[in-house]
N, CA, C and O of each residue as an XYZ file, in Angstrom:
448
protein
N      35.979     39.933    -28.655
C      35.079     39.076    -27.975
C      34.510     38.046    -28.955
O      34.147     38.373    -30.085
N      34.445     36.823    -28.500
C      33.947     35.845    -29.433
C      32.474     35.566    -28.993
O      32.079     35.650    -27.830
N      31.756     35.243    -30.015
C      30.291     34.935    -29.757
C      30.054     33.495    -30.295
O      30.480     33.124    -31.389
N      29.386     32.762    -29.495
C      28.888     31.423    -30.063
C      27.473     31.602    -30.376
O      26.610     31.718    -29.506
N      27.248     31.621    -31.628
C      25.890     31.691    -32.180
C      25.549     30.481    -32.930
O      26.152     30.189    -33.963
N      24.569     29.741    -32.428
C      24.208     28.551    -33.160
C      22.819     28.723    -33.827
O      22.503     28.122    -34.855
N      21.988     29.615    -33.144
C      20.680     29.832    -33.705
C      20.268     31.273    -33.578
O      20.328     31.824    -32.479
N      19.858     31.901    -34.639
C      19.445     33.300    -34.658
C      17.924     33.203    -34.930
O      17.489     32.675    -35.954
N      17.108     33.756    -33.934
C      15.685     33.727    -34.200
C      15.301     34.686    -35.344
O      16.008     35.653    -35.627
N      14.116     34.377    -36.017
C      13.763     35.191    -37.132
C      13.181     36.572    -36.628
O      13.305     37.559    -37.353
N      12.611     36.656    -35.522
C      12.117     37.854    -34.949
C      13.021     38.362    -33.817
O      13.567     37.563    -33.056
N      13.172     39.641    -33.709
C      14.101     40.139    -32.613
C      13.422     39.859    -31.257
O      12.194     39.864    -31.159
N      14.224     39.619    -30.229
C      13.670     39.355    -28.881
C      13.096     40.712    -28.330
O      13.372     41.818    -28.794
N      12.255     40.463    -27.270
C      11.672     41.629    -26.611
C      12.720     42.378    -25.789
O      12.645     43.599    -25.653
N      13.731     41.627    -25.221
C      14.728     42.216    -24.467
C      16.113     41.919    -25.103
O      16.485     40.761    -25.294
N      16.839     42.966    -25.413
C      18.173     42.862    -26.015
C      19.288     42.924    -24.963
O      19.104     43.583    -23.940
N      20.351     42.313    -25.158
C      21.498     42.442    -24.361
C      22.197     43.829    -24.712
O      21.871     44.509    -25.685
N      23.131     44.147    -23.865
C      23.878     45.417    -24.101
C      24.806     45.195    -25.313
O      25.068     46.153    -26.042
N      25.288     44.028    -25.546
C      26.115     43.737    -26.699
C      25.277     43.885    -27.972
O      25.726     44.525    -28.923
N      24.056     43.301    -28.013
C      23.212     43.469    -29.188
C      22.808     44.894    -29.363
O      22.802     45.365    -30.501
N      22.469     45.624    -28.333
C      22.151     47.066    -28.488
C      23.261     47.898    -29.033
O      23.063     48.758    -29.892
N      24.469     47.623    -28.507
C      25.733     48.222    -29.132
C      25.880     47.976    -30.621
O      26.262     48.852    -31.397
N      25.564     46.764    -30.975
C      25.664     46.392    -32.407
C      24.631     47.146    -33.275
O      24.911     47.608    -34.381
N      23.390     47.238    -32.677
C      22.290     47.944    -33.434
C      22.703     49.369    -33.596
O      22.614     49.926    -34.690
N      23.186     50.013    -32.456
C      23.585     51.440    -32.445
C      24.871     51.772    -33.076
O      25.188     52.949    -33.252
N      25.696     50.699    -33.459
C      26.955     50.779    -33.978
C      27.898     51.697    -33.197
O      28.519     52.635    -33.696
N      27.933     51.311    -31.893
C      28.812     52.021    -30.889
C      29.639     50.927    -30.264
O      29.376     49.738    -30.444
N      30.648     51.353    -29.523
C      31.499     50.428    -28.836
C      30.758     49.837    -27.647
O      29.763     50.429    -27.230
N      31.148     48.768    -27.101
C      30.602     48.135    -25.980
C      30.727     49.084    -24.772
O      29.778     49.247    -24.006
N      31.824     49.663    -24.623
C      32.107     50.559    -23.481
C      31.090     51.728    -23.500
O      30.503     52.062    -22.471
N      30.892     52.343    -24.693
C      29.953     53.454    -24.743
C      28.554     52.946    -24.497
O      27.750     53.699    -23.948
N      28.198     51.731    -24.858
C      26.883     51.217    -24.645
C      26.650     51.070    -23.123
O      25.607     51.477    -22.610
N      27.628     50.487    -22.412
C      27.461     50.335    -20.949
C      27.408     51.687    -20.282
O      26.679     51.885    -19.309
N      28.205     52.642    -20.823
C      28.220     53.942    -20.130
C      26.823     54.584    -20.303
O      26.279     55.136    -19.347
N      26.235     54.511    -21.537
C      24.909     55.035    -21.821
C      23.755     54.376    -21.002
O      22.768     55.011    -20.631
N      23.957     53.058    -20.753
C      22.969     52.281    -19.931
C      23.100     52.729    -18.497
O      22.094     53.008    -17.845
N      24.301     52.804    -17.996
C      24.528     53.203    -16.592
C      24.002     54.701    -16.323
O      23.561     55.068    -15.233
N      24.107     55.490    -17.430
C      23.659     56.899    -17.283
C      22.137     56.905    -17.183
O      21.566     57.678    -16.414
N      21.506     56.079    -17.927
C      20.094     55.996    -17.947
C      19.526     55.577    -16.548
O      18.555     56.139    -16.041
N      20.203     54.554    -15.973
C      19.822     54.062    -14.661
C      20.035     55.151    -13.657
O      19.168     55.410    -12.823
N      21.234     55.830    -13.725
C      21.606     56.839    -12.709
C      20.678     58.074    -12.745
O      20.359     58.674    -11.718
N      20.262     58.424    -13.984
C      19.431     59.686    -14.054
C      17.932     59.368    -14.082
O      17.146     60.241    -14.451
N      17.499     58.150    -13.707
C      16.118     57.690    -13.680
C      15.476     57.890    -15.083
O      14.328     58.320    -15.202
N      16.238     57.570    -16.103
C      15.626     57.563    -17.416
C      15.517     58.989    -18.192
O      14.798     59.141    -19.179
N      16.236     59.905    -17.681
C      16.283     61.233    -18.345
C      17.273     61.280    -19.521
O      17.013     61.913    -20.544
N      18.414     60.591    -19.349
C      19.437     60.583    -20.368
C      20.004     59.160    -20.543
O      19.846     58.328    -19.649
N      20.628     58.884    -21.621
C      21.326     57.568    -21.887
C      20.465     56.646    -22.660
O      19.398     57.039    -23.133
N      20.890     55.430    -22.806
C      20.299     54.353    -23.517
C      19.235     53.717    -22.648
O      19.594     53.256    -21.565
N      17.931     53.642    -23.016
C      16.916     53.092    -22.213
C      17.194     51.629    -21.815
O      17.379     50.803    -22.708
N      17.228     51.299    -20.623
C      17.501     49.949    -20.115
C      16.833     49.635    -18.753
O      16.419     50.517    -18.002
N      16.765     48.400    -18.513
C      16.182     47.933    -17.285
C      17.229     46.939    -16.660
O      17.934     46.198    -17.344
N      17.256     47.000    -15.333
C      18.151     46.079    -14.639
C      17.329     44.845    -14.193
O      16.378     44.958    -13.419
N      17.704     43.749    -14.676
C      17.094     42.539    -14.288
C      18.127     41.661    -13.556
O      19.074     41.167    -14.167
N      17.932     41.477    -12.254
C      18.883     40.899    -11.373
C      20.224     41.644    -11.382
O      20.297     42.779    -10.912
N      21.254     41.037    -11.895
C      22.519     41.814    -11.992
C      22.922     42.113    -13.448
O      24.082     42.412    -13.733
N      21.953     42.029    -14.350
C      22.212     42.277    -15.754
C      21.365     43.378    -16.293
O      20.271     43.643    -15.794
N      21.884     44.043    -17.346
C      21.091     45.059    -17.958
C      20.421     44.447    -19.239
O      21.028     43.678    -19.984
N      19.169     44.834    -19.431
C      18.464     44.488    -20.663
C      17.859     45.682    -21.259
O      17.423     46.579    -20.537
N      17.807     45.741    -22.535
C      17.235     46.847    -23.312
C      15.956     46.415    -23.952
O      15.986     45.560    -24.838
N      14.778     46.982    -23.537
C      13.524     46.626    -24.217
C      13.589     47.045    -25.595
O      14.014     48.165    -25.877
N      13.174     46.173    -26.533
C      13.259     46.442    -27.929
C      12.377     47.671    -28.311
O      12.816     48.504    -29.104
N      11.228     47.784    -27.795
C      10.324     48.855    -28.116
C      10.907     50.216    -27.668
O      10.715     51.227    -28.343
N      11.645     50.229    -26.482
C      12.225     51.436    -26.035
C      13.378     51.836    -26.924
O      13.522     53.017    -27.240
N      14.232     50.860    -27.353
C      15.279     51.123    -28.184
C      14.840     51.612    -29.619
O      15.518     52.428    -30.243
N      13.743     51.104    -30.077
C      13.224     51.521    -31.350
C      12.735     52.985    -31.246
O      12.892     53.763    -32.187
N      12.130     53.354    -30.069
C      11.717     54.743    -29.808
C      12.965     55.701    -29.745
O      12.960     56.831    -30.233
N      14.009     55.143    -29.108
C      15.257     55.889    -28.877
C      15.901     56.301    -30.267
O      16.291     57.448    -30.485
N      15.978     55.299    -31.161
C      16.615     55.536    -32.451
C      15.580     56.106    -33.478
O      16.005     56.650    -34.498
N      14.288     56.005    -33.252
C      13.281     56.499    -34.164
C      12.953     55.631    -35.306
O      12.357     56.110    -36.271
N      13.302     54.361    -35.274
C      13.055     53.470    -36.413
C      13.123     52.021    -35.857
O      13.721     51.734    -34.820
N      12.432     51.105    -36.664
C      12.575     49.742    -36.190
C      13.946     49.250    -36.352
O      14.698     49.763    -37.181
N      14.334     48.203    -35.540
C      15.742     47.714    -35.686
C      15.787     46.679    -36.723
O      14.800     45.973    -36.929
N      16.914     46.542    -37.412
C      17.079     45.541    -38.378
C      17.512     44.213    -37.711
O      18.423     44.155    -36.886
N      16.815     43.192    -38.115
C      17.066     41.855    -37.475
C      17.170     40.838    -38.554
O      16.327     40.875    -39.450
N      18.132     39.907    -38.576
C      19.327     39.856    -37.725
C      20.226     41.006    -37.938
O      20.184     41.644    -38.990
N      21.046     41.296    -36.968
C      21.905     42.531    -37.002
C      22.999     42.221    -37.991
O      23.729     41.248    -37.803
N      23.152     43.068    -39.116
C      24.187     42.794    -40.090
C      25.527     42.880    -39.440
O      25.796     43.800    -38.668
N      26.419     41.877    -39.759
C      27.755     41.854    -39.188
C      27.844     41.285    -37.847
O      28.920     40.896    -37.392
N      26.726     41.223    -37.188
C      26.763     40.674    -35.775
C      26.373     39.284    -35.807
O      27.010     38.440    -35.178
N      25.296     38.981    -36.551
C      24.741     37.602    -36.569
C      25.303     36.876    -37.788
O      24.813     35.803    -38.139
N      26.276     37.413    -38.410
C      26.916     36.571    -39.486
C      27.720     35.513    -38.810
O      28.556     35.817    -37.959
N      27.498     34.310    -39.153
C      28.238     33.153    -38.498
C      29.368     32.800    -39.483
O      29.101     32.285    -40.569
N      30.646     33.080    -39.103
C      31.684     32.759    -40.024
C      31.964     31.233    -39.892
O      31.656     30.597    -38.884
N      32.533     30.725    -40.916
C      32.986     29.388    -40.876
C      34.131     29.191    -39.905
O      35.042     30.020    -39.888
N      34.142     28.148    -39.098
C      35.152     27.993    -38.138
C      36.474     27.700    -38.863
O      36.471     27.054    -39.911
N      37.603     28.171    -38.311
C      38.909     27.893    -38.972
C      39.215     26.435    -38.928
O      38.761     25.746    -38.015
N      39.980     25.919    -39.889
C      40.297     24.488    -39.878
C      41.054     24.104    -38.546
O      41.826     24.894    -38.003
N      40.802     22.915    -38.083
C      41.432     22.534    -36.845
C      42.878     22.250    -37.085
O      43.258     21.709    -38.123
N      43.702     22.621    -36.105
C      45.126     22.355    -36.284
C      45.366     20.900    -35.929
O      44.723     20.367    -35.026
N      46.276     20.261    -36.623
C      46.537     18.852    -36.265
C      47.098     18.708    -34.931
O      47.864     19.570    -34.501
N      46.773     17.666    -34.227
C      47.334     17.351    -32.973
C      48.745     16.901    -33.075
O      49.229     16.609    -34.169
N      49.460     16.832    -31.901
C      50.778     16.338    -31.911
C      50.932     14.926    -32.383
O      51.929     14.565    -33.008
N      49.902     14.100    -32.070
C      49.925     12.708    -32.552
C      49.730     12.718    -34.072
O      50.404     11.980    -34.791
N      48.828     13.537    -34.547
C      48.671     13.596    -36.062
C      49.952     14.131    -36.743
O      50.308     13.692    -37.836
N      50.594     15.026    -36.121
C      51.807     15.609    -36.712
C      53.017     14.670    -36.648
O      53.920     14.679    -37.484
N      52.959     13.892    -35.629
C      54.183     12.907    -35.551
C      54.017     11.687    -36.387
O      55.017     11.017    -36.642
N      52.874     11.343    -36.830
C      52.640     10.222    -37.725
C      53.261     10.579    -39.059
O      53.073     11.670    -39.596
N      53.958      9.681    -39.537
C      54.571      9.886    -40.905
C      53.454      9.714    -41.980
O      52.583      8.856    -41.840
N      53.498     10.511    -43.006
C      52.471     10.340    -43.934
C      52.685      8.968    -44.666
O      53.772      8.390    -44.672
N      51.569      8.504    -45.273
C      51.639      7.269    -46.060
C      52.691      7.459    -47.164
O      52.721      8.463    -47.876
N      53.556      6.430    -47.262
C      54.540      6.544    -48.319
C      53.829      6.482    -49.655
O      52.797      5.824    -49.784
N      54.373      7.161    -50.646
C      53.734      7.027    -51.915
C      53.890      5.683    -52.528
O      54.902      5.026    -52.283
N      52.925      5.216    -53.334
C      53.094      3.881    -53.909
C      54.387      3.811    -54.824
O      54.760      4.779    -55.487
N      54.975      2.716    -54.808
C      56.194      2.510    -55.563
C      55.834      2.601    -57.098
O      54.906      1.985    -57.623
N      56.656      3.413    -57.705
C      56.433      3.529    -59.174
C      57.340      2.666    -59.953
O      57.087      2.358    -61.117
N      58.422      2.262    -59.308
C      59.368      1.413    -59.940
C      59.244     -0.059    -59.420
O      59.016     -0.288    -58.232
N      59.395     -1.001    -60.307
C      59.282     -2.434    -59.844
C      60.434     -2.669    -58.827
O      61.529     -2.114    -58.916
N      60.079     -3.550    -57.848
C      61.131     -3.914    -56.899
C      62.017     -5.045    -57.511
O      61.535     -5.873    -58.284
N      63.233     -5.050    -57.166
C      64.141     -6.036    -57.646
C      63.985     -7.354    -56.759
O      64.148     -8.473    -57.245
N      63.686     -7.157    -55.543
C      63.457     -8.264    -54.606
C      62.084     -8.177    -54.003
O      61.857     -7.382    -53.090
N      61.198     -8.946    -54.473
C      59.799     -8.834    -53.980
C      59.718     -9.246    -52.479
O      60.494    -10.043    -51.950
N      58.739     -8.641    -51.887
C      58.567     -8.900    -50.316
C      57.849    -10.114    -50.125
O      57.600    -10.512    -48.987
């Protein structure tokens, strides 16, 4: 899954996404969704504490910190690292253009 991260706030948000909670807990995204659904299905007795907002799940930061027993590290190491984008591939037009010929190193017999 690719993430487009342009700005990482200095303080963690009050509501985390399931993807962010999975990164904090260092579990797979599937296990995170399974834990969130279990919490909703058992009315908060088991699973990862979450709230349903419209059609999305959000994990309150303070409940997640209680769940793990420690404050979360922010920004999430490895999650909020913004890698350099790979160099762009040349387009067909750029590939079809012949490179500039090297300057002549020998004098021409017939000047142009």
